[in-house]
N, C-alpha and C positions, 0 to 999 in steps of 0.2 A: 323629532325627537330620537328616536331609533336611527336614523341617518348618521348623524350626530356621534351616536356610539359605534356603530358601524365604522366610522370613518377615525378613531379615537385608537379603535382596534387594530383596523391597519397598520396605522400607524406603527404601534407597539411592536406588533408582530415583525413588523420587516428593519425593524432598528436594532442592530447590532453586529456586530460578528458571525459569518455565517462563510462556509465553501460553498463554493458553485462548481467546480465541478473537478472533477478525481481522474486522471490520467493514470491507471494501471492496466497495461495489454492481458485479456486471457490466457493469452497463450505466448511462449516465447520462443525462437529455436536454441537451441545449447549452442555455445560458444559467439555468440554474438552480443550485440552491447543493447540494454532495454532504457528508454527514458519513463521515467516516472514525474507526474504533474500532479502540482497541488493550485488547482487556482480559487482565490477567495477575496471576498469583500471586507475589511476591515467596517465599514461605514464612516462612522465617528471617531472610532478606537484607533490609537496607536499600537504597531506591532510589537508581542514581547518576544515570542516564537514559533519559529516552524520547527517539527520534530517527524518524523519518519520510523516507524515500526515494524520491525517485523515477523511475524507470530508474537507477536506484545514485547519484543524484545526491542530497544532504541536504537539505531545506527547511525543516524544522522541528524545534526542539531543546525538551527541556525538561530543567532540571536542576533540581531544588528548592533546592542548595546555593548556588547561580550566585545573582549579581544583575544584571541582570534573570534573571528561573527561564524564562521564555521567550523564543526568538529566531527568527525567522526567515530562510531565505537564498532570495534571488529566482531565479525559478525561471519560465521562459517557461508560460503558460498554470496556475499556481499562484497565488492571490489569498485569502487565508488571511483568515477572521475571526478575529483577533487577540484580540478581547474574549471569544471563547464556546470555542476553542482551549485543552486543558491536556493534561494529561498522558494523559490519557486518550481523549479527540477530539480531532479536526482539521475545522473547519469551512471545503470553498472554495468560494469565490462563484463566481457569474456563470462556468459552464464551458464551457470555446473544446474545440475540437478537441484544441487542442497538451495538456490536462488529461491525456487518454486515456494511458494505461501499466499499467503493472508498480508498485506499490506496496511496500514494506515496511515495518515497524516493527521497529525494534531499541531491546530494553531492556537496559539493566547495570543488574545491584547492583553497589552498595560494596563499599568494604574489608571482609572480608577475603576475601569469594572472588572479585570482578571478575567473574563472569559473565557471560556475554552470550549472549540470543539473539533469535533474528526470526523471522517470517513473513511470507509475499508474499503478494498477488494481483495481478488485472491485470483492469482497469478501463477498459471502452469507450464513450464518446463516442456518442451516438444524435444524429443531425442532421435537424430537418424538413425536407425538400427539394420542398414545395409541397404536403403529402398523402403522397407516399413518403419513408420513413423508412429510412434509411440509417446504419449505425455506421461508427467509422473505420475498424475491422479488413474491415467490406464493405468498403468503399471502397480499404484498400490491398491486397486479393485482387484487384479487379476492374483496377486500374493493372498490377499483377504479370499478371493476366491477358492483359490489353489489350497491355502491350510482349513477354511472349512469344510471341501469335500473330503480333505487327510484325515481330520478331526471327526466326521460323520462315517469315514469308513465307503464313500460312496467313490472311491478312485476316482482318477483325474479326468477333470472335463476342459475341453477347446473352446474359449470362447473367443469369436471373431469380433 
Protein backbone atom coordinates (compact mmCIF):
# COMPACT_ATOMS: atom_id res chain seq x y z
CA UNK A 1 0.00 0.00 0.00
CA UNK A 2 2.79 2.47 0.90
CA UNK A 3 4.40 1.83 -2.51
CA UNK A 4 1.23 3.00 -4.27
CA UNK A 5 1.13 6.22 -2.16
CA UNK A 6 4.80 6.85 -2.91
CA UNK A 7 4.17 6.52 -6.66
CA UNK A 8 1.15 8.86 -6.47
CA UNK A 9 3.19 11.38 -4.47
CA UNK A 10 6.05 11.28 -7.00
CA UNK A 11 3.61 11.85 -9.87
CA UNK A 12 2.08 14.83 -8.01
CA UNK A 13 5.48 16.41 -7.23
CA UNK A 14 6.81 16.10 -10.78
CA UNK A 15 3.63 17.44 -12.41
CA UNK A 16 3.69 21.09 -13.46
CA UNK A 17 5.75 24.03 -14.52
CA UNK A 18 9.38 24.29 -13.38
CA UNK A 19 12.58 26.12 -14.27
CA UNK A 20 15.22 23.56 -15.18
CA UNK A 21 18.22 25.89 -15.57
CA UNK A 22 19.00 29.57 -15.05
CA UNK A 23 22.08 30.87 -16.84
CA UNK A 24 23.27 34.13 -15.25
CA UNK A 25 27.07 34.41 -15.11
CA UNK A 26 28.57 35.23 -11.70
CA UNK A 27 30.70 37.98 -13.24
CA UNK A 28 31.07 39.73 -16.59
CA UNK A 29 33.70 42.11 -17.91
CA UNK A 30 32.42 45.66 -18.46
CA UNK A 31 31.78 46.79 -22.05
CA UNK A 32 31.16 43.16 -23.08
CA UNK A 33 27.94 41.36 -24.01
CA UNK A 34 26.21 38.94 -21.65
CA UNK A 35 23.72 36.18 -22.41
CA UNK A 36 21.06 35.37 -19.82
CA UNK A 37 19.22 32.08 -20.23
CA UNK A 38 16.11 30.61 -18.65
CA UNK A 39 15.26 27.01 -19.49
CA UNK A 40 11.92 25.68 -18.28
CA UNK A 41 9.63 22.67 -18.56
CA UNK A 42 5.94 23.42 -19.02
CA UNK A 43 5.01 19.75 -18.83
CA UNK A 44 1.26 19.80 -19.62
CA UNK A 45 0.82 23.57 -19.29
CA UNK A 46 1.01 26.15 -22.08
CA UNK A 47 3.17 29.25 -21.79
CA UNK A 48 1.62 32.56 -20.77
CA UNK A 49 4.77 34.65 -20.21
CA UNK A 50 8.48 34.81 -19.46
CA UNK A 51 9.59 37.92 -17.58
CA UNK A 52 13.07 39.10 -16.62
CA UNK A 53 13.78 41.32 -13.62
CA UNK A 54 16.88 43.12 -12.40
CA UNK A 55 16.78 44.02 -8.71
CA UNK A 56 12.98 43.39 -8.73
CA UNK A 57 12.35 45.75 -11.68
CA UNK A 58 11.01 44.18 -14.88
CA UNK A 59 13.07 44.90 -17.99
CA UNK A 60 12.03 42.23 -20.54
CA UNK A 61 8.80 40.37 -21.20
CA UNK A 62 7.85 37.66 -23.69
CA UNK A 63 4.13 36.86 -24.10
CA UNK A 64 3.49 34.57 -27.11
CA UNK A 65 -0.20 35.49 -27.47
CA UNK A 66 0.40 39.27 -27.51
CA UNK A 67 1.44 41.51 -30.37
CA UNK A 68 4.27 42.37 -30.10
CA UNK A 69 5.38 39.22 -28.30
CA UNK A 70 8.51 40.91 -26.86
CA UNK A 71 8.55 44.06 -24.74
CA UNK A 72 11.41 46.00 -23.21
CA UNK A 73 11.12 48.28 -20.20
CA UNK A 74 14.02 50.78 -20.03
CA UNK A 75 16.35 50.32 -17.07
CA UNK A 76 19.72 51.91 -16.32
CA UNK A 77 22.56 49.64 -17.48
CA UNK A 78 20.31 47.36 -19.55
CA UNK A 79 20.82 47.61 -23.33
CA UNK A 80 19.04 44.61 -24.85
CA UNK A 81 19.83 43.16 -28.27
CA UNK A 82 16.17 42.87 -29.23
CA UNK A 83 16.86 40.97 -32.47
CA UNK A 84 18.32 37.95 -30.62
CA UNK A 85 16.34 38.01 -27.35
CA UNK A 86 13.35 35.68 -27.00
CA UNK A 87 11.55 33.41 -24.52
CA UNK A 88 14.73 31.43 -23.78
CA UNK A 89 17.53 34.03 -23.84
CA UNK A 90 18.14 37.74 -23.31
CA UNK A 91 21.28 39.40 -24.67
CA UNK A 92 22.54 42.52 -22.89
CA UNK A 93 25.06 44.61 -24.83
CA UNK A 94 27.68 47.05 -23.57
CA UNK A 95 27.66 45.92 -19.94
CA UNK A 96 28.20 48.76 -17.45
CA UNK A 97 28.70 48.89 -13.67
CA UNK A 98 24.96 49.58 -13.33
CA UNK A 99 24.24 46.29 -15.15
CA UNK A 100 25.36 44.30 -12.09
CA UNK A 101 22.72 43.06 -9.68
CA UNK A 102 20.21 40.34 -8.95
CA UNK A 103 18.56 38.80 -12.03
CA UNK A 104 15.32 36.82 -11.86
CA UNK A 105 13.52 34.83 -14.53
CA UNK A 106 9.79 34.34 -13.94
CA UNK A 107 7.79 31.87 -16.02
CA UNK A 108 3.97 31.78 -15.93
CA UNK A 109 1.66 29.16 -17.35
CA UNK A 110 -1.59 30.00 -19.10
CA UNK A 111 -5.08 28.86 -18.08
CA UNK A 112 -6.20 26.72 -16.44
CA UNK A 113 -3.27 26.35 -13.99
CA UNK A 114 -1.84 29.92 -14.00
CA UNK A 115 1.24 28.56 -12.20
CA UNK A 116 4.21 30.88 -11.79
CA UNK A 117 7.78 29.90 -10.90
CA UNK A 118 10.94 31.96 -10.69
CA UNK A 119 14.66 31.61 -10.09
CA UNK A 120 17.25 34.26 -9.26
CA UNK A 121 21.03 34.74 -9.44
CA UNK A 122 23.45 37.62 -8.82
CA UNK A 123 25.80 38.96 -11.49
CA UNK A 124 28.81 41.17 -10.69
CA UNK A 125 30.58 43.41 -13.20
CA UNK A 126 34.37 43.40 -13.49
CA UNK A 127 36.04 46.64 -14.42
CA UNK A 128 39.54 46.89 -15.85
CA UNK A 129 41.35 49.61 -13.90
CA UNK A 130 44.66 49.64 -15.76
CA UNK A 131 45.84 46.14 -14.97
CA UNK A 132 43.98 45.65 -11.70
CA UNK A 133 40.55 44.06 -12.02
CA UNK A 134 37.82 44.87 -9.50
CA UNK A 135 34.22 43.73 -9.48
CA UNK A 136 31.40 46.06 -8.49
CA UNK A 137 30.91 44.03 -5.32
CA UNK A 138 34.61 44.48 -4.37
CA UNK A 139 34.32 48.23 -4.87
CA UNK A 140 31.13 48.42 -2.76
CA UNK A 141 32.82 46.48 0.04
CA UNK A 142 35.85 48.79 -0.08
CA UNK A 143 33.61 51.85 0.14
CA UNK A 144 31.73 50.40 3.11
CA UNK A 145 35.00 49.52 4.87
CA UNK A 146 36.35 53.01 4.21
CA UNK A 147 33.22 54.69 5.59
CA UNK A 148 33.18 52.43 8.66
CA UNK A 149 36.81 53.17 9.38
CA UNK A 150 36.20 56.88 8.90
CA UNK A 151 33.15 56.81 11.20
CA UNK A 152 35.01 54.87 13.88
CA UNK A 153 38.01 57.18 13.66
CA UNK A 154 40.38 54.30 12.88
CA UNK A 155 41.99 56.01 9.90
CA UNK A 156 42.33 54.43 6.49
CA UNK A 157 43.02 50.72 6.05
CA UNK A 158 44.28 49.31 2.75
CA UNK A 159 42.68 45.99 1.76
CA UNK A 160 44.25 43.74 -0.91
